[in-house]
C-alpha distance (Angstrom), angle and dihedral (degrees) to the residues before:
residue distance angle dihedral
M1 . . .
T2 3.77 . .
S3 3.80 106.2 .
P4 3.81 111.9 126.4
R5 3.81 87.5 -146.0
S6 3.77 96.6 43.5
R7 3.80 91.6 131.2
S8 3.78 95.5 58.3
E9 3.78 107.4 136.9
I10 3.82 116.6 -94.7
T11 3.81 118.0 -152.5
W12 3.76 126.8 -172.9
S13 3.82 109.2 -144.0
I14 3.80 110.2 -153.8
M15 3.80 148.6 176.3
H16 3.81 98.1 37.4
P17 3.06 103.8 -154.6
T18 3.79 103.8 -25.3
T19 3.79 137.8 109.1
P20 3.82 111.7 -77.1
D21 3.80 109.1 -100.6
A22 3.80 124.1 -165.1
G23 3.81 91.9 -161.6
H24 3.78 90.2 55.8
M25 3.80 89.8 48.0
R26 3.80 90.1 52.6
A27 3.81 90.5 52.6
L28 3.81 92.4 47.6
L29 3.79 91.4 52.0
G30 3.77 87.0 55.3
H31 3.81 90.2 54.2
A32 3.80 90.3 44.1
K33 3.79 90.6 65.0
R34 3.81 87.2 73.3
H35 3.81 93.2 54.1
R36 3.77 141.3 43.5
V37 3.81 102.3 -100.0
D38 3.80 118.0 166.4
S39 3.81 102.8 177.0
F40 3.80 146.7 -8.6
E41 3.79 136.1 -125.4
I42 3.78 118.1 -157.7
C43 3.79 119.1 -156.5
G44 3.79 99.0 -177.9
E45 3.80 122.4 165.9
C46 3.81 90.4 -26.8
H47 3.84 94.8 157.9
G48 3.78 97.1 53.2
P49 3.81 133.3 82.8
Y50 3.82 90.9 -102.3
G51 3.78 98.1 40.9
G52 3.76 126.0 113.3
M53 3.79 117.1 -4.5
E54 3.82 89.5 -17.1
G55 3.78 89.9 71.2
I56 3.82 91.2 54.2
I57 3.83 101.5 44.4
A58 3.80 121.6 82.2
Y59 3.82 93.7 -173.2
E60 3.81 95.6 -133.9
K61 3.81 88.5 164.3
Y62 3.81 88.7 68.3
P63 3.85 105.8 50.1
A64 3.81 95.8 -176.6
F65 3.79 90.1 56.4
H66 3.82 95.6 34.8
K67 3.79 91.7 63.6
L68 3.81 90.1 56.6
R69 3.80 93.7 55.1
D70 3.80 123.0 103.9
L71 3.78 93.6 -119.3
E72 3.81 93.9 -179.9
K73 3.79 90.6 56.0
I74 3.79 91.5 47.4
E75 3.80 92.2 50.7
E76 3.80 90.1 47.4
N77 3.81 90.3 51.0
R78 3.79 89.7 51.0
R79 3.80 92.3 48.2
I80 3.80 93.2 51.2
L81 3.79 92.8 46.2
R82 3.81 91.6 48.7
E83 3.80 89.5 53.2
I84 3.80 91.4 48.2
L85 3.79 91.5 48.5
H86 3.80 91.1 48.5
L87 3.80 91.4 52.4
A88 3.79 93.6 46.7
H89 3.79 94.6 45.1
N90 3.78 91.8 49.9
A91 3.80 85.5 57.5
G92 3.81 90.6 48.7
K93 3.81 95.7 -110.9
P94 3.83 126.6 127.0
V95 3.79 121.9 -138.7
Y96 3.80 127.0 -141.4
Y97 3.81 118.9 -162.4
W98 3.81 126.0 -144.4
H99 3.78 121.9 -122.8
R100 3.82 135.3 169.7
E101 3.75 132.3 -147.4
V102 2.93 142.4 -121.6
M103 3.83 89.7 39.0
V104 3.78 111.5 153.7
P105 3.81 118.0 149.8
P106 3.81 114.4 -131.5
A107 3.80 92.7 -116.5
L108 3.81 90.7 56.8
T109 3.79 91.7 54.3
K110 3.79 87.7 60.5
V111 3.79 89.8 54.4
L112 3.82 91.1 46.3
P113 3.83 106.1 37.0
A114 3.83 89.1 164.4
L115 3.80 87.1 75.0
F116 3.80 83.7 84.5
D117 3.77 128.2 65.1
E118 3.81 126.2 -131.5
N119 3.81 89.6 -82.6
E120 3.80 91.9 53.1
E121 3.79 92.4 -109.6
F122 3.79 118.1 136.4
D123 3.81 105.9 -93.8
L124 3.80 97.7 -130.0
L125 3.81 93.3 176.0
G126 3.80 96.7 39.4
E127 3.79 126.9 118.6
T128 3.79 93.0 -123.1
Y129 3.79 92.6 62.4
A130 3.82 91.7 41.4
S131 3.81 90.8 52.8
L132 3.80 90.2 47.0
L133 3.83 90.4 53.8
V134 3.81 91.6 50.2
Y135 3.80 89.4 50.6
K136 3.83 93.2 47.5
I137 3.80 92.3 52.0
A138 3.82 92.4 46.9
A139 3.81 91.9 47.3
T140 3.79 92.0 48.9
F141 3.79 94.3 54.7
E142 3.77 93.3 40.0
A143 3.81 88.1 57.7
L144 3.82 94.7 39.5
P145 3.81 109.9 22.7
E146 3.81 88.4 163.4
L147 3.82 92.9 66.8
D148 3.79 110.3 110.7
G149 3.79 100.9 -152.0
I150 3.79 151.4 -41.1
V151 3.81 130.8 -97.0
L152 3.79 106.5 -154.3
T153 3.82 126.9 -156.9
L154 3.79 120.6 -172.0
T155 3.81 98.8 -161.7
E156 3.83 135.7 70.2
S157 3.81 92.7 38.0
D158 3.80 140.7 126.4
F159 3.80 94.3 -91.0
S160 3.78 121.8 24.2
V161 3.78 120.8 -118.2
I162 3.82 99.5 -174.8
H163 3.81 99.4 27.8
N164 3.78 99.0 42.5
S165 3.79 118.7 149.7
R166 3.83 95.2 -119.5
P167 3.80 107.1 49.6
D168 3.80 88.9 155.7
R169 3.80 89.7 63.4
Y170 3.81 98.3 28.5
P171 3.82 107.0 33.8
S172 3.78 108.5 -159.1
S173 3.78 96.7 -128.3
A174 3.81 91.6 48.5
V175 3.81 91.3 50.9
V176 3.83 90.5 48.6
A177 3.80 90.2 49.9
R178 3.81 91.8 49.8
I179 3.82 95.7 48.8
A180 3.82 95.7 39.7
G181 3.78 90.0 46.9
I182 3.79 92.4 54.4
F183 3.82 92.7 48.7
S184 3.78 93.0 44.9
R185 3.80 95.2 50.4
E186 3.78 95.5 41.7
L187 3.81 94.0 48.4
A188 3.80 93.4 43.3
A189 3.82 89.0 53.7
R190 3.81 87.5 57.2
S191 3.86 94.2 43.4
K192 3.81 88.9 -113.8
R193 3.79 127.4 138.6
F194 3.80 122.1 -109.0
I195 3.79 121.3 -159.3
L196 3.81 123.6 -179.8
R197 3.79 118.3 -157.6
S198 3.80 112.9 -144.8
F199 3.81 92.8 -154.4
G200 3.81 114.0 153.6
S201 3.80 139.6 154.5
I202 3.84 99.5 -134.0
S203 3.79 134.4 30.7
Q204 3.80 93.0 -103.8
D205 3.81 89.1 59.9
Y206 3.79 89.8 60.8
E207 3.79 92.4 44.9
D208 3.80 91.3 53.0
I209 3.81 97.1 42.8
L210 3.77 94.3 46.6
A211 3.81 93.1 45.7
G212 3.78 90.1 50.9
A213 3.81 90.8 46.5
D214 3.77 92.0 52.1
E215 3.80 90.9 51.3
A216 3.81 94.7 47.3
A217 3.81 93.3 46.1
K218 3.79 92.1 59.9
D219 3.81 88.3 79.0
S220 3.82 101.2 30.4
P221 3.82 120.1 13.8
F222 3.81 121.1 -137.9
E223 3.80 140.9 155.9
V224 3.81 127.9 -82.0
E225 3.81 113.9 -151.8
T226 3.81 114.9 -156.8
K227 3.80 130.3 -175.4
I228 3.79 115.1 -112.2
N229 3.83 88.6 -128.2
P230 3.80 121.1 46.3
Y231 3.81 114.6 -104.8
D232 3.84 98.2 -7.1
F233 3.78 145.7 -10.2
D234 3.79 96.9 -73.4
P235 3.82 110.7 150.4
F236 3.80 91.8 -147.3
L237 3.82 93.1 58.5
P238 3.83 119.4 90.9
V239 3.79 127.7 -116.5
N240 3.79 107.0 -67.0
P241 3.83 109.6 -92.1
Y242 3.82 87.8 -154.1
L243 3.78 93.2 62.0
R244 3.76 93.7 112.6
R245 3.77 140.7 131.4
G246 3.81 121.0 -111.1
E247 3.77 123.4 -143.5
N248 3.81 93.3 -103.8
T249 3.81 102.2 18.3
A250 3.77 130.5 89.8
L251 3.80 115.0 -134.3
G252 3.79 126.9 -122.0
A253 3.81 124.2 -179.7
E254 3.81 120.9 -151.3
F255 3.82 119.2 -146.4
D256 3.80 135.7 -177.2
C257 3.79 120.2 -129.8
V258 3.80 104.5 173.4
G259 3.83 96.8 44.5
E260 3.80 112.1 -111.7
F261 3.81 92.1 -162.4
L262 3.78 93.7 31.3
G263 3.79 95.9 69.0
A264 3.81 99.1 -66.5
G265 3.77 93.9 -108.2
R266 3.78 96.0 -41.4
L267 3.81 98.0 89.5
P268 3.84 128.3 52.1
A269 3.82 105.0 -93.6
A270 3.80 113.8 161.3
N271 3.81 102.8 163.5
V272 3.82 106.7 172.5
Q273 3.81 97.7 145.4
R274 3.80 93.7 57.3
I275 3.79 93.7 40.1
V276 3.81 93.3 57.7
G277 3.80 89.5 46.6
Y278 3.80 91.1 51.8
V279 3.81 92.4 50.3
R280 3.80 92.6 48.8
A281 3.82 90.7 49.5
A282 3.83 90.4 51.0
Q283 3.81 91.6 48.5
E284 3.80 90.0 51.8
R285 3.81 87.1 56.4
R286 3.83 91.0 51.0
V287 3.79 96.7 -115.8
D288 3.81 113.8 -167.8
R289 3.79 98.3 -161.2
F290 3.79 133.0 29.9
V291 3.84 112.5 -151.5
I292 3.80 111.9 -164.0
R293 3.80 118.4 -167.5
L294 3.80 108.4 -143.3
D295 3.81 103.5 -175.1
R296 3.79 149.0 21.6
A297 3.80 127.8 -154.4
G298 3.79 94.8 -17.6
V299 3.83 98.5 -42.9
S300 3.79 114.5 112.5
I301 3.79 128.9 -162.1
F302 3.81 85.4 -115.8
D303 3.83 88.8 63.4
T304 3.81 93.1 58.1
S305 3.79 138.6 77.5
Y306 3.80 91.3 -119.9
E307 3.79 107.2 65.4
I308 3.81 81.6 138.1
N309 3.85 85.5 89.8
L310 3.80 91.3 66.9
H311 3.77 91.1 44.2
A312 3.78 89.6 52.3
Y313 3.81 92.4 54.2
H314 3.77 93.2 51.1
R315 3.78 94.9 44.2
A316 3.81 93.5 47.6
I317 3.81 93.9 46.0
D318 3.78 94.3 50.5
D319 3.79 101.2 36.5
A320 3.79 120.7 48.3
E321 3.80 90.2 -164.8
A322 3.82 96.9 54.1
T323 3.81 112.5 118.1
P324 3.81 131.0 -166.8
E325 3.81 90.3 -113.2
G326 3.76 92.7 49.6
I327 3.80 93.1 46.8
C328 3.82 91.1 51.0
D329 3.83 90.8 48.4
E330 3.81 91.2 51.9
W331 3.78 92.7 48.8
A332 3.81 93.6 46.4
R333 3.77 93.5 51.4
R334 3.77 93.0 48.1
H335 3.81 101.6 39.2
W336 3.81 107.0 23.0
P337 3.83 105.5 40.9
G338 3.77 112.7 172.5
C339 3.82 94.7 16.0
E340 3.82 103.1 49.8
T341 3.81 94.7 130.8
E342 3.78 95.8 48.2
M343 3.81 94.4 43.9
R344 3.79 93.1 48.0
A345 3.80 88.4 55.7
I346 3.81 91.5 47.7
S347 3.82 91.6 47.8
A348 3.82 92.4 49.3
S349 3.81 90.9 49.1
G350 3.81 92.0 60.8
I351 3.79 99.0 70.3
R352 3.81 91.5 43.6
A353 3.77 91.6 52.4
V354 3.81 95.2 45.3
E355 3.80 92.7 49.0
K356 3.80 89.5 54.3
I357 3.83 92.5 44.9
N358 3.82 102.9 44.5
F359 3.81 99.0 35.0
I360 3.77 141.0 48.2
S361 3.79 107.9 -141.9
G362 3.79 88.4 -28.9
N363 3.84 95.9 -44.9
I364 3.81 117.7 121.0
I365 3.80 115.0 -113.5
F366 3.81 101.6 -168.6
H367 3.81 124.8 16.2
T368 3.77 98.2 -148.3
F369 3.77 135.8 55.2
P370 2.98 123.2 -135.3
L371 3.74 81.8 49.6
D372 3.81 123.0 -95.3
P373 3.83 103.2 -169.8
G374 3.80 95.4 -176.0
L375 3.79 109.0 145.3
K376 3.80 90.3 -132.7
W377 3.83 91.5 64.3
V378 3.78 95.3 40.1
K379 3.82 91.4 53.0
A380 3.82 92.5 43.9
G381 3.80 90.3 54.8
G382 3.80 91.1 58.0
I383 3.82 96.0 -133.3
F384 3.82 93.8 136.3
S385 3.81 88.2 68.2
V386 3.84 89.5 66.2
F387 3.81 91.0 65.4
K388 3.82 92.4 67.9
E389 3.80 103.6 97.1
D390 3.81 122.9 -111.9
V391 3.81 101.2 -18.8
P392 3.81 130.1 133.3
L393 3.78 115.8 -101.5
T394 3.79 95.2 -145.9
W395 3.80 90.7 114.3
Q396 3.83 87.8 65.6
S397 3.80 94.0 57.6
G398 3.80 91.3 120.8
I399 3.81 92.1 63.3
W400 3.80 110.3 78.2
S401 3.81 95.7 -158.2
I402 3.82 92.9 59.7
L403 3.82 117.7 79.6
S404 3.78 93.9 -129.9
E405 3.83 94.5 -178.1
T406 3.84 90.4 63.4
R407 3.80 135.8 69.6
T408 3.77 128.5 -116.7
P409 3.80 119.0 -103.1
A410 3.78 113.0 -71.9
N411 3.79 90.5 -125.1
R412 3.79 130.5 21.1
R413 3.80 87.2 -131.6
D414 3.80 86.1 70.8
I415 3.78 89.1 64.7
L416 3.79 91.5 53.9
R417 3.79 90.9 45.1
E418 3.80 89.7 56.0
K419 3.80 90.6 53.0
D420 3.81 91.9 46.7
E421 3.79 89.6 52.5
A422 3.80 90.4 51.6
L423 3.80 91.8 52.9
E424 3.81 92.4 46.2
L425 3.82 90.3 50.3
A426 3.79 91.1 50.1
D427 3.81 91.5 50.3
R428 3.82 92.6 49.1
T429 3.79 93.1 47.1
I430 3.80 93.5 48.4
A431 3.80 87.9 53.3
A432 3.83 90.0 50.4
I433 3.80 91.3 50.2
E434 3.80 91.8 50.7
A435 3.80 90.2 48.4
L436 3.81 89.0 59.4
G437 3.78 92.1 47.6
E438 3.81 111.6 145.2
R439 3.79 92.7 14.4
L440 3.80 84.8 79.7
S441 3.78 124.6 68.0
P442 3.80 112.7 -99.0
D443 3.82 90.8 -115.6
L444 3.81 94.7 51.3
L445 3.81 92.0 44.2
E446 3.81 91.0 52.6
R447 3.81 92.3 49.1
L448 3.79 93.7 47.9
R449 3.78 91.9 48.4
R450 3.81 91.5 49.1
E451 3.81 96.0 47.1
W452 3.78 96.8 42.4
G453 3.79 92.2 42.5
T454 3.81 88.0 54.7
A455 3.80 89.6 46.0
R456 3.80 90.8 55.2
E457 3.79 93.8 49.0
V458 3.80 93.2 45.2
A459 3.82 90.2 47.8
R460 3.81 89.1 55.2
L461 3.78 91.4 47.2
Y462 3.80 95.2 48.4
R463 3.77 91.4 45.3
A464 3.82 89.8 53.7
F465 3.81 90.0 49.2
C466 3.80 92.0 49.9
R467 3.81 91.6 47.0
A468 3.80 90.6 53.7
V469 3.79 93.2 48.5
C470 3.82 91.9 46.2
A471 3.80 90.0 50.3
Y472 3.80 90.9 49.5
F473 3.81 92.3 53.1
D474 3.82 91.7 43.6
D475 3.81 90.4 53.4
M476 3.80 91.9 47.0
E477 3.79 92.5 51.5
R478 3.82 91.5 47.8
E479 3.81 88.0 47.2
D480 3.75 87.5 -129.7
P481 3.85 106.9 173.7
D482 3.80 91.6 -165.7
G483 3.83 95.7 52.5
A484 3.81 92.0 -133.7
G485 3.82 93.8 172.2
L486 3.78 94.0 51.1
A487 3.79 91.2 45.0
């Protein structure tokens, strides 16, 4: 192993976004014995009213709000987290827990009306909120002194830090600096680790978060954790240009193993070539910690046919000479003896099929998997713009899931052709899997059948969706009042 940074920390990031589960933690620690794993991050139910620190704090300091809390749920959360921490610590691995700000339940705002300014805007720089944060941190570690640290995200919360409605009064970078500074100082005083995620949905988000982080870290250094792709784990996006080290901040890079936009563990998504490229890009930027997400919505990489993704991360991180081809050769010899050639072809087919199913020329169709076809989310993702023939997508530059530097397909028939190719590839691969039959282990055969069967059904569904949208646009352009194409 020749990497000069071979001892960079490796963190498994787990339970995205699901209820913490001690049984699952026990199973993961069993898997971790086969890898170099230094620490864990736990996401948990970070979007809900009892996620993150909110699920640990009873708010005894505020009696009127305390009596409204589900104290049984809070105590159960604490019990589960204590058990998880005990298991991890016995294995010598610290655990960092996710939290989001600004998270203030509506009932608490009634108890603390000074959280709002005279214009009824949330006072992001006010002393009332600052004091509340100090209390929340203290209460968290009083309830769970075993917890090793906090991973803070400043988006997707009750009140927006970086998209607040009064940026003139509450400049985003200043608010980030204030909140991050409080967390950093309070956790440092307790010898706990503070990690700030720089996650944002547009470039300005990154600019603001990183500027605020740089300012806060002048007084109390901490780590900034940045996704390897900008905005989200879209395989068609480049390496994140904001993956950079600050003067007083360590640098963590966040990676996706199961494939959030590649089926989230339900479609075949071995992606070794890209994974090795991501790791090499992170190493060039002198990343201190590699954070590997293992799951999504209850499906773990260990439930899939493509655990090779996790193997690829570990091999690439610890060996500067590891190549995608070499990693695939190793895996084939060890896990597919007697059918290495056939299984390597099947494995490589997965990512090609999924890219043709879930995307239109690299643009994401639906943002969730399993599928949420609500028109609100489809429109918000901007995918309808791709059905306009042969036009630049620059006007969609504010939507991260649209490749705004590209053009739409020259002909809408190209969209349907892409979906037809996906379905044909799924049919051919399913036939290849069945031809191998008993040459595969029963467990692998079942997983391949499940994932590729899902791929075939989803390919049919997405093709039908694209046909309907194409027909709609065709009818509109023909000014057909009867909608004959859509009918």
